[in-house]
Residue, then its C-alpha position, 0 to 999 in steps of 0.5 A: m578297670i574293675y566293675c563292682v555290682e552292689d546295690n548297697n550304696e555304702i558298700r559299693e562306694l567304699v569298695v570303689y573308693t578303696l580300689q581307686m586309692t590303691g591304684f585301680s580304676a573302678k566303677g560301681f553299679t547298682n544293677a545288671e542293666d547298668f553293668y551290661a551297658a558299661v561292659k558294651s563300651e569298656l570290658p573290665e579287667l575284673a568284675l565284683l558281683d553281689i549275689m543278692l541284687p534287684g532284678e537279675d542277681g549276681l549268679q545270673i550275671l555270672k552265667r551271662l558273662k561266662n556264656s559269652p565269648l566276648t566276656s568269658h575271660i573276665p575274672v569274677i569275684m562274688l561278694t555276698a552275705k550268703t555264707t552257706e556252702y551251697d551258695k559258694v559251690v554254685g558260684l564257683d561251679g558257675g565260673a567265679d574265680d573267688y568268693l568273699a562273704k560279707p562282712f569283709g575287710m577292704m585289704e582282704l578284698i584288695a589281696r584277693i583281687k590281686a591274686v585273681l588278676r595274677r592267676a588270670s594273667p598269661d604266663i610270660p617270662d619274669n623279665e618281660i612285661k606285656i601291655g596291650p600289643l607290646v612286650i617289654n623285655q627288661e633285661e635285653h632293653r627290647i620292645l616288641k609290638n606284635e612280635e616286631e621290634i621297635l627301636l627306642t633310645p635308652k631314655e625312651f625305654s626307661l620312660l615307657l618302662y616307668l609308666v608301665e610299672n606305675k599303671g593306673i597312677v597319674l605321674t607328673r612331669e616333675k615326677l618323671l623327670s626325677e625318676v627317669w632323668g635323675f634327681d640331678y637333672y635340671g631340664e625343663t618339663r617340656t623335655v618329658d613332653a618331647h619324649i612322650r611325643s617321640l614314644r607315641m610316634k614310634l609305638g604307632d597305634a599302641g601310643q594310645l596307651i599313654e594318656t595325657v592328664r591335662g594340667i598334671g602329666y601322663r598315665i597308662e590305664r591299669s586295665a591296659 
């Protein structure tokens, strides 16, 4: 989940829309108060903060985030019309991970976000994927949960891996059948449901990572 704090309605709505269309989950806020209320219920994966805000400004929000042990790890990109070197230095010295001056292109913003998220990710081997308490080793076809191995069938492993590789995207049962079972597989879509149930059972509390999207299929949140 990415939070965008921007009081300009057109900019905020465009940023949130672009993020959602590129596979991210995103929410927009016009002020610090609404942003803090959302943070209490769900920590974002990254925060986009405008400097010029009504009430508490972006630099003050940045300071509060970085001074709290609960939120100090959250990457922050500053979005602002201010272009002076002083303003940029203040933001970066305050703990911001990047700085983007308005007007900016949406694709540049997405590229900056992806770069910041890559830098913020923990260093793990290229053949491993970490999601929540799970570590997926692609080469060895092994799943570890809190350093304990979980035994999955080859199809369960492939299903979980495909969901993880497409985080944030709602995958239909038909799409999962096509990609995991193969184009020549003519089984019913309830085959997917059965494997999802088995996966959730074996993963225990980590099974909550797999969300059911009623009437469509399944998804793993991008912020997981």
